Rosetta silent file (secondary structure, phi, psi, omega in degrees, C-alpha in Angstrom):
SEQUENCE: XXXXXXXXXXXXXXXXXXXXXXXXXXXXXXXXXXXXXXXXXXXXXXXXXXXXXXXXXXXXXXXXXXXXXXXXXXXXXXXXXXXXXXXXXXXXXXXXXXXXXXXXXXXXXXXXXXXXXXXXXXXXXXXXXXXXXXXXXXXXXXXXXXXXXXXXXXXXXXXXXXXXXXXXXXXXXXXXXXXXXXXXXXXXXXXXXXXXXXXXXXXXXXXXXXXXXXXXXXX
SCORE:     score description
SCORE:     0.000 S_00000001
   1 L     0.000  125.273 -177.755  -92.092  -14.939 -235.421 S_00000001
   2 L   -63.949  149.421  178.261  -89.486  -17.440 -234.036 S_00000001
   3 L   -64.807  152.690  178.796  -90.331  -19.287 -230.833 S_00000001
   4 L   -68.853  141.008  174.265  -88.938  -17.947 -227.561 S_00000001
   5 L   -79.491  170.478 -177.784  -85.769  -19.577 -226.356 S_00000001
   6 H   -59.782  -40.750 -178.049  -85.476  -20.987 -222.856 S_00000001
   7 H   -67.777  -15.900  177.048  -83.570  -17.860 -221.708 S_00000001
   8 H   -82.797  -12.040 -176.992  -86.473  -15.700 -222.896 S_00000001
   9 L  -116.875 -106.156 -177.231  -88.780  -17.498 -220.465 S_00000001
  10 E  -126.354  168.376 -179.447  -87.843  -19.420 -217.351 S_00000001
  11 E  -111.658  139.712  179.125  -84.968  -21.757 -216.319 S_00000001
  12 E  -125.221  150.016 -178.153  -85.468  -25.356 -215.169 S_00000001
  13 E  -149.321  128.530  175.687  -83.221  -27.741 -213.392 S_00000001
  14 E   -89.291  119.513 -172.898  -83.598  -31.358 -212.278 S_00000001
  15 E   -82.037  -54.754 -172.473  -82.047  -31.647 -208.838 S_00000001
  16 E  -143.105  153.791  174.613  -82.217  -35.307 -207.854 S_00000001
  17 E  -139.838   99.380 -175.994  -83.414  -38.652 -209.040 S_00000001
  18 E  -153.713  149.469  178.417  -83.557  -41.179 -206.263 S_00000001
  19 E   -76.932  149.016  176.462  -85.941  -43.673 -204.749 S_00000001
  20 L   -58.691  130.638 -169.866  -87.475  -42.995 -201.385 S_00000001
  21 L  -112.107   -6.676 -177.157  -85.077  -44.422 -198.878 S_00000001
  22 H   -59.165  -50.845 -178.156  -86.789  -44.067 -195.475 S_00000001
  23 H   -67.304  -42.229 -179.906  -88.585  -47.383 -195.471 S_00000001
  24 H   -62.140  -41.914  178.561  -85.671  -49.194 -197.084 S_00000001
  25 H   -66.351  -41.254  179.413  -83.142  -47.855 -194.620 S_00000001
  26 H   -63.469  -40.626  176.879  -85.320  -48.690 -191.640 S_00000001
  27 H   -63.601  -42.129  179.093  -85.757  -52.267 -192.933 S_00000001
  28 H   -64.636  -36.537  178.028  -82.026  -52.617 -193.402 S_00000001
  29 H   -63.475  -41.750 -179.591  -81.408  -51.326 -189.900 S_00000001
  30 H   -62.739  -40.685  177.615  -83.846  -53.928 -188.507 S_00000001
  31 H   -64.336  -37.794  178.958  -82.052  -56.690 -190.420 S_00000001
  32 H   -64.691  -45.156  178.676  -78.724  -55.504 -189.051 S_00000001
  33 H   -62.725  -41.016  178.923  -79.970  -55.507 -185.474 S_00000001
  34 H   -60.654  -41.858  179.365  -81.486  -58.961 -185.907 S_00000001
  35 H   -63.346  -42.522  178.229  -78.205  -60.324 -187.219 S_00000001
  36 H   -64.125  -39.496 -179.966  -76.302  -58.804 -184.289 S_00000001
  37 H   -63.310  -40.167  179.244  -78.788  -60.250 -181.832 S_00000001
  38 H   -64.188  -38.121  178.648  -78.327  -63.728 -183.366 S_00000001
  39 H   -63.481  -42.760  179.437  -74.557  -63.383 -183.034 S_00000001
  40 H   -64.555  -40.191  179.051  -74.868  -62.437 -179.374 S_00000001
  41 H   -58.196  -45.392  178.122  -77.225  -65.385 -178.752 S_00000001
  42 H   -62.569  -40.824  178.045  -74.666  -67.801 -180.169 S_00000001
  43 H   -61.092  -40.573  178.184  -71.931  -66.249 -178.132 S_00000001
  44 H   -62.105  -42.498 -178.912  -73.992  -66.694 -174.947 S_00000001
  45 H   -63.420  -36.343 -178.729  -74.526  -70.361 -175.682 S_00000001
  46 H   -73.470  -32.515 -173.871  -70.787  -70.844 -176.146 S_00000001
  47 H   -86.977  -27.029 -179.905  -69.769  -68.907 -173.049 S_00000001
  48 L    85.391 -177.647 -173.467  -72.237  -70.424 -170.519 S_00000001
  49 H   -63.307  -35.602 -177.096  -73.836  -68.899 -167.434 S_00000001
  50 H   -53.814  -24.667 -175.278  -70.808  -67.099 -165.963 S_00000001
  51 H  -113.396   16.006  178.432  -70.974  -64.498 -168.663 S_00000001
  52 H   -59.172  -39.629 -179.856  -74.738  -64.179 -168.996 S_00000001
  53 H   -59.807  -40.900  177.773  -74.700  -60.819 -167.285 S_00000001
  54 H   -67.685  -35.817  178.318  -72.375  -59.376 -169.892 S_00000001
  55 H   -64.306  -40.544  176.351  -74.543  -60.866 -172.619 S_00000001
  56 H   -61.016  -42.028  176.386  -77.644  -59.204 -171.205 S_00000001
  57 H   -58.884  -38.986  177.642  -75.822  -55.904 -171.121 S_00000001
  58 H   -62.378  -42.254  179.145  -74.933  -56.434 -174.812 S_00000001
  59 H   -63.811  -36.605  178.029  -78.561  -57.058 -175.735 S_00000001
  60 H   -62.263  -41.279  178.035  -79.541  -53.818 -173.925 S_00000001
  61 H   -63.045  -41.101  178.677  -76.976  -51.958 -176.008 S_00000001
  62 H   -64.955  -35.116  175.554  -78.379  -53.504 -179.165 S_00000001
  63 H   -62.649  -42.362  177.626  -81.874  -52.408 -178.118 S_00000001
  64 H   -64.834  -41.776  177.197  -80.732  -48.840 -177.757 S_00000001
  65 H   -60.194  -41.378  178.998  -79.023  -49.120 -181.160 S_00000001
  66 H   -63.413  -40.479  179.119  -82.254  -50.397 -182.751 S_00000001
  67 H   -65.920  -39.976 -177.749  -84.229  -47.466 -181.300 S_00000001
  68 H   -67.989  -40.294  178.599  -81.654  -44.984 -182.528 S_00000001
  69 H   -65.045  -40.989  179.839  -81.583  -46.433 -186.038 S_00000001
  70 H   -64.744  -39.919 -179.806  -85.375  -46.467 -186.274 S_00000001
  71 H   -69.272  -36.064 -175.790  -85.590  -42.838 -185.108 S_00000001
  72 H   -71.580  -40.260 -172.781  -82.878  -41.732 -187.526 S_00000001
  73 H   -97.048  -26.929 -170.755  -84.237  -43.434 -190.651 S_00000001
  74 H   -78.729  -21.289 -173.956  -88.012  -43.729 -190.091 S_00000001
  75 L   -98.863    1.211 -177.829  -88.867  -40.051 -189.773 S_00000001
  76 L   -77.487  162.458  175.224  -87.165  -38.680 -192.891 S_00000001
  77 L  -121.781  146.564 -179.397  -88.855  -37.506 -196.030 S_00000001
  78 L  -141.396  137.836    8.585  -87.689  -38.054 -199.543 S_00000001
  79 L   -80.160   -2.378 -177.379  -86.973  -36.440 -201.871 S_00000001
  80 L   -71.819  152.757  178.871  -87.344  -33.520 -199.458 S_00000001
  81 L  -155.613  176.745  176.231  -84.586  -33.111 -196.786 S_00000001
  82 L    92.088  179.736 -174.778  -83.061  -30.670 -194.293 S_00000001
  83 L  -112.901   19.028 -179.401  -84.403  -28.889 -191.187 S_00000001
  84 L   -67.498  157.889  177.265  -86.183  -25.951 -192.727 S_00000001
  85 L   -65.518  141.068 -179.093  -89.674  -25.017 -191.504 S_00000001
  86 L   -61.766  144.122  172.812  -92.415  -26.792 -193.522 S_00000001
  87 L   -73.146  155.908 -179.693  -94.076  -24.878 -196.331 S_00000001
  88 L   -59.026  143.940  176.679  -97.849  -24.264 -195.989 S_00000001
  89 L   -70.991  157.495  179.705 -100.078  -27.141 -196.990 S_00000001
  90 L  -136.366  155.272  173.764 -102.170  -26.773 -200.133 S_00000001
  91 L   -65.025  158.448 -174.260 -105.318  -28.193 -201.619 S_00000001
  92 L   -84.217  -11.644 -177.932 -104.760  -30.889 -204.209 S_00000001
  93 L  -135.081  164.688 -177.861 -106.640  -29.154 -207.008 S_00000001
  94 L   -70.246  149.847 -179.776 -107.062  -25.635 -208.334 S_00000001
  95 L   -60.996  158.723 -175.102 -109.652  -23.317 -206.814 S_00000001
  96 H   -60.448  -25.887 -178.859 -113.124  -23.221 -208.365 S_00000001
  97 H   -62.553  -19.365 -179.844 -112.547  -19.758 -209.802 S_00000001
  98 H   -84.862   -6.842 -178.514 -110.284  -21.309 -212.437 S_00000001
  99 L    97.864  169.135 -178.839 -113.082  -23.511 -213.708 S_00000001
 100 L   -66.881  148.256  173.955 -113.586  -27.302 -213.589 S_00000001
 101 L   -90.126  150.908    3.158 -110.587  -29.570 -214.001 S_00000001
 102 L   -76.198  154.280  177.054 -108.896  -30.591 -216.174 S_00000001
 103 E  -120.754  119.585  176.548 -107.647  -27.236 -217.392 S_00000001
 104 E   -91.662  154.872  173.213 -105.463  -27.201 -220.497 S_00000001
 105 E    70.128   31.996  178.060 -103.052  -24.503 -221.547 S_00000001
 106 E   -76.912  127.936 -177.137 -102.351  -23.074 -218.039 S_00000001
 107 E   -70.946  146.569 -176.129  -99.396  -20.621 -218.168 S_00000001
 108 H   -59.165  -34.648 -178.581  -96.387  -21.464 -216.009 S_00000001
 109 H   -81.602   -0.900  175.347  -96.689  -18.228 -214.096 S_00000001
 110 H  -104.787    4.067  176.710 -100.337  -19.034 -213.308 S_00000001
 111 L   -64.729  146.079 -179.058  -99.513  -22.326 -211.611 S_00000001
 112 L  -117.757  147.416  178.169 -100.764  -22.550 -208.028 S_00000001
 113 L   -55.524  130.881 -177.910  -99.291  -24.325 -205.031 S_00000001
 114 L    94.907  -11.850 -179.857 -100.647  -27.844 -204.920 S_00000001
 115 L   -60.043  142.687  176.123 -101.501  -28.004 -208.609 S_00000001
 116 E  -113.699  146.780 -169.102 -101.086  -31.421 -210.225 S_00000001
 117 E  -130.546  131.931  176.733 -100.083  -31.836 -213.885 S_00000001
 118 E   -86.623  138.406  176.321 -100.733  -34.466 -216.532 S_00000001
 119 L    48.337   49.399 -172.028  -97.866  -35.244 -218.968 S_00000001
 120 L   -66.015  128.098  172.052  -95.770  -32.533 -217.300 S_00000001
 121 L  -122.582  110.672 -175.481  -92.967  -31.007 -219.425 S_00000001
 122 L   -63.465  -19.612 -177.738  -91.130  -28.443 -217.301 S_00000001
 123 L   -95.489   -4.087  176.646  -89.820  -26.598 -220.357 S_00000001
 124 L   -76.871  147.027  179.551  -93.247  -26.138 -221.958 S_00000001
 125 L   -73.161  -20.470 -178.882  -94.781  -22.652 -221.570 S_00000001
 126 E  -137.721  155.064 -179.032  -98.185  -24.208 -220.684 S_00000001
 127 E  -140.793  168.410  177.904  -99.369  -27.349 -218.899 S_00000001
 128 E  -103.198  118.906  178.841 -102.562  -29.264 -218.175 S_00000001
 129 E   -92.177  128.845 -177.743 -103.740  -29.030 -214.572 S_00000001
 130 E  -128.185  164.314  174.925 -105.766  -32.049 -213.365 S_00000001
 131 L   -65.688  140.653 -173.365 -107.366  -33.219 -210.169 S_00000001
 132 L   -70.703  -13.372  176.761 -104.717  -34.830 -208.013 S_00000001
 133 L   -82.174   -4.595  174.630 -106.875  -37.940 -207.585 S_00000001
 134 L  -105.688  166.167 -173.746 -106.370  -38.720 -211.265 S_00000001
 135 L   -64.110  129.990  178.757 -103.148  -39.885 -212.826 S_00000001
 136 E  -148.330  162.728 -175.795 -100.515  -37.132 -213.059 S_00000001
 137 L  -110.181   -5.890 -177.546  -96.757  -36.899 -213.378 S_00000001
 138 E  -158.339  156.155  174.240  -95.922  -33.811 -211.312 S_00000001
 139 E  -142.750  141.805  175.572  -97.144  -31.554 -208.492 S_00000001
 140 E   -85.240  111.250 -171.664  -96.108  -28.075 -207.512 S_00000001
 141 E  -106.286   -7.200  179.998  -95.086  -28.441 -203.881 S_00000001
 142 E  -158.022  139.041  178.610  -93.403  -25.094 -203.113 S_00000001
 143 E  -136.128  131.582  171.823  -93.487  -21.495 -204.384 S_00000001
 144 E  -123.091  149.642 -178.028  -91.240  -18.608 -203.309 S_00000001
 145 E  -134.266  129.109  177.627  -91.475  -15.061 -204.571 S_00000001
 146 L   -83.094  148.814  174.635  -88.854  -12.314 -204.607 S_00000001
 147 L   -58.804  146.370 -176.949  -89.838   -8.653 -203.954 S_00000001
 148 L   -60.487  -29.474 -175.844  -90.496   -6.724 -207.141 S_00000001
 149 L   -83.644   -8.221 -178.040  -87.733   -4.188 -206.358 S_00000001
 150 L   -66.457  142.551  171.131  -84.963   -6.806 -205.953 S_00000001
 151 L   -75.957  154.877 -179.816  -82.144   -6.920 -208.454 S_00000001
 152 L   -58.698  120.845 -172.901  -81.537  -10.151 -210.348 S_00000001
 153 L   -80.463  -14.126 -177.888  -79.649  -12.342 -207.854 S_00000001
 154 L   104.268  160.992 -173.291  -77.986  -14.650 -210.391 S_00000001
 155 H   -64.380  -47.037 -174.247  -78.548  -18.230 -211.457 S_00000001
 156 H   -68.343  -42.043  173.981  -76.906  -20.051 -208.548 S_00000001
 157 H   -61.050  -35.308  177.794  -78.709  -18.139 -205.740 S_00000001
 158 H   -67.342  -41.755 -177.805  -82.029  -18.710 -207.583 S_00000001
 159 H   -66.348  -40.927 -179.909  -81.317  -22.394 -207.956 S_00000001
 160 H   -68.045  -35.814  176.303  -80.420  -22.636 -204.226 S_00000001
 161 H   -62.801  -42.917  176.063  -83.569  -20.815 -203.206 S_00000001
 162 H   -62.446  -41.506  179.159  -85.637  -23.241 -205.247 S_00000001
 163 H   -66.579  -40.849  174.241  -83.811  -26.173 -203.705 S_00000001
 164 H   -58.812  -39.988  176.993  -84.354  -24.803 -200.174 S_00000001
 165 H   -63.845  -40.734  176.605  -88.041  -24.524 -200.989 S_00000001
 166 H   -60.705  -46.188 -179.483  -88.073  -28.162 -202.060 S_00000001
 167 H   -65.000  -30.305 -177.324  -86.397  -29.311 -198.889 S_00000001
 168 H   -84.976  -14.257 -177.429  -88.789  -27.326 -196.696 S_00000001
 169 L   -69.388  131.940  173.880  -91.934  -28.646 -198.425 S_00000001
 170 L   -76.881  143.591  173.864  -93.912  -31.226 -196.467 S_00000001
 171 L  -130.166  147.046  179.854  -94.735  -34.474 -198.233 S_00000001
 172 L   -77.475  170.370  176.329  -97.102  -37.216 -197.164 S_00000001
 173 H   -61.581  -18.978 -178.713  -96.118  -40.866 -196.564 S_00000001
 174 H   -64.542  -13.587  178.316  -97.457  -41.633 -200.045 S_00000001
 175 H   -58.304  -27.873 -179.310  -94.178  -40.348 -201.428 S_00000001
 176 H   -69.518   -9.892 -177.524  -92.737  -43.798 -200.677 S_00000001
 177 H   -82.877   -9.062 -170.667  -94.944  -45.291 -203.386 S_00000001
 178 L  -135.329  157.082  169.214  -93.066  -43.584 -206.245 S_00000001
 179 E   -88.826  116.329 -170.163  -89.643  -42.908 -207.726 S_00000001
 180 E  -120.998  151.789  175.184  -89.520  -39.127 -207.468 S_00000001
 181 E  -130.220  154.902  166.832  -87.314  -36.208 -208.681 S_00000001
 182 E   -89.002  138.916  165.539  -87.236  -32.524 -207.912 S_00000001
 183 E  -124.068  124.680 -178.094  -87.591  -30.098 -210.781 S_00000001
 184 E   -99.396  138.262  177.933  -86.663  -26.478 -210.000 S_00000001
 185 E  -129.566  130.868 -178.788  -88.044  -23.516 -211.921 S_00000001
 186 E  -153.220  165.130 -173.760  -86.731  -19.958 -211.544 S_00000001
 187 E   -70.647  144.808  164.052  -86.415  -16.781 -213.599 S_00000001
 188 L   -81.777  172.315  179.618  -83.834  -16.342 -216.286 S_00000001
 189 H   -60.841  -39.329 -176.306  -82.179  -12.893 -216.487 S_00000001
 190 H   -70.372  -43.626 -178.488  -84.540  -12.038 -219.371 S_00000001
 191 H   -71.584  -27.027  175.744  -87.752  -13.174 -217.645 S_00000001
 192 H   -62.328  -43.749  179.677  -86.651  -11.378 -214.427 S_00000001
 193 H   -63.019  -22.776  177.456  -86.459   -8.132 -216.459 S_00000001
 194 L   -88.694   -0.309  176.855  -90.061   -8.859 -217.546 S_00000001
 195 L   107.498    4.339 -178.260  -91.250   -9.075 -213.970 S_00000001
 196 L   -78.480  118.159  177.997  -90.900  -12.826 -213.241 S_00000001
 197 L  -121.748   10.341 -174.221  -90.046  -13.212 -209.509 S_00000001
 198 E   -84.710  139.380  168.510  -91.297  -16.792 -208.945 S_00000001
 199 E  -122.497  121.388 -172.831  -89.220  -19.699 -207.730 S_00000001
 200 E  -119.308  150.897  169.798  -91.036  -23.044 -207.998 S_00000001
 201 E  -127.755  123.542  178.308  -90.349  -26.574 -206.866 S_00000001
 202 E  -109.437  145.404  165.717  -92.085  -29.531 -208.538 S_00000001
 203 E  -108.675  134.219 -173.304  -91.953  -33.157 -207.528 S_00000001
 204 E  -127.045  148.271  175.272  -92.162  -35.445 -210.545 S_00000001
 205 E   -91.447  142.087 -178.292  -92.591  -39.193 -211.128 S_00000001
 206 L   -83.656   -3.546 -175.214  -90.048  -40.874 -213.331 S_00000001
 207 L  -116.964   28.269  176.654  -92.703  -43.259 -214.730 S_00000001
 208 L    81.326 -150.934 -172.202  -95.215  -40.855 -216.287 S_00000001
 209 L   -78.789   63.136 -173.706  -98.728  -40.191 -214.988 S_00000001
 210 L   -99.137  -18.309 -178.431  -98.342  -42.666 -212.135 S_00000001
 211 E   -78.045  132.632 -171.912  -99.164  -40.458 -209.114 S_00000001
 212 L  -121.054   13.934  176.798 -102.744  -40.940 -207.965 S_00000001
 213 L  -160.997  163.731  172.078 -103.058  -38.524 -204.988 S_00000001
 214 L   -65.352  141.475  176.535 -101.725  -35.267 -203.698 S_00000001
 215 L   -98.428    2.239  173.588  -98.306  -35.589 -202.058 S_00000001
 216 L  -100.094  146.539  177.943  -98.947  -32.484 -199.932 S_00000001
 217 L   -59.827  143.647  179.398 -100.816  -32.748 -196.619 S_00000001
 218 L   -90.477  144.435  179.140 -104.497  -31.763 -196.940 S_00000001
 219 L   -63.875    0.000    0.000 -105.919  -28.933 -194.733 S_00000001
C-alpha cells in the first residue's frame, strides 16, 4: 500500500525564521541614547553657561526618549507578536497517563499543549515526546480546535488561525537564548473530511535539539 501523501494527512507551514530581537533592540536603543547624550555634552561645552538651561532641557528630552525606547523594545516577545490574549500555560511534559518519557511514535493528533519533541520533523506522522528539561528541537505552544460541524474553511483561513495562535502564545524570557521559527500545522481538505479539526503552533530551534527547557510559563 503506497504511503499517504501530505494532502492525505495534515498541512505544515514555516512562518518565520528570525533571531529574538527584544534584547538586541533595547541594547541598540541604549547605544543611540548614549551617543546623543555625548553629542549634547560636547555642544554644552562649546556653547558655555548662557545656554546651559537649553542643554538641560535637551537632556530631559533624551531621558524621556530613552524610557520610551526601553518600554517599546524591552517588553516584546519573539517569535510571538501581536496583542492577542495569552494562550493558557501548559506543563512542560506529557501527563503521567501517557507513560514515562521519552515516548516514541506519538501520533500528530495526540500531541498535547506543552509537549517537547526530539528530532522534530513536522511532516512526519509520528514524533518522539521528551521531557522539556532534556535536549529537544520543538515545543507545541498553542492548539486551537474548530467545532466538528464546521465546513472546511480553506487553506488561508486555517493558516491565519494557526498564526494567530502563535502570536497569542506566551513565551518565557528563555526564548532569547535560541534562534526560533514558527511551524504551523492545520488540516488539509482530506484530513478535515476525516475529522481533523486541530490547528497547532510549534516553536522550533534552527540548530537541532538545542532547547533545554520549556518555553511556556509553568503553572
